[in-house]
C-alpha positions in Angstrom: 11.8 51.9 20.7 14.3 51.8 23.5 17.3 54.1 23.5 20.4 54.1 25.6 21.3 57.2 27.6 22.1 60.4 25.8 25.5 60.4 24.0 25.9 64.1 23.4 24.7 67.6 24.4 22.8 69.8 21.9 24.1 69.4 18.4 23.0 71.0 15.2 21.9 68.7 12.3 25.1 69.8 10.4 27.3 68.7 13.4 25.5 65.4 13.6 26.0 64.7 9.9 29.8 65.2 10.3 30.0 62.4 12.9 30.8 58.8 11.9 28.0 56.3 11.8 27.5 54.1 14.8 26.6 50.5 15.3 24.0 50.1 16.5 22.4 53.1 14.8 21.8 56.3 16.7 18.7 58.6 16.8 18.8 62.3 16.6 16.0 63.8 18.8 15.7 67.5 19.6 19.5 68.1 19.2 20.4 65.0 21.3 22.0 61.8 20.0 20.8 58.5 21.6 22.2 55.1 20.6 19.5 52.5 19.9 19.8 49.1 21.6 20.2 46.1 19.4 16.9 44.2 18.8 16.8 40.7 20.2 14.6 37.6 20.0 11.0 38.3 19.0 11.7 41.8 17.8 14.2 40.6 15.3 11.8 38.0 13.9 9.0 40.5 13.6 11.3 43.0 11.9 12.4 40.4 9.4 8.8 39.3 8.6 7.6 42.9 8.3 10.5 43.9 6.0 9.8 40.9 3.8 6.1 41.9 3.6 6.9 45.5 2.8 9.3 44.5 0.1 6.8 42.0 -1.5 4.2 44.7 -1.9 6.3 47.8 -2.2 8.7 46.6 -4.8 6.0 45.2 -7.0 4.2 48.5 -7.0 7.5 50.4 -7.1 6.5 52.4 -4.0 8.6 51.2 -1.2 11.7 49.2 -0.3 12.8 48.2 3.2 16.5 47.7 4.0 18.3 47.4 7.2 
């Protein structure tokens, strides 16, 4: 996973949850917020195939569901 430079200094989880959602999504790691980079090319195709496979098996067994 590739992350962009840090977007904030140390935040509590409560402070993070008060912030608006971002596009692309952000990651909360050790009190820091990093914005993810948008997937491109092969990564997007692999993600689509993997999510389809997870849903085919997981939904049937009622154990998992992947959504983006």
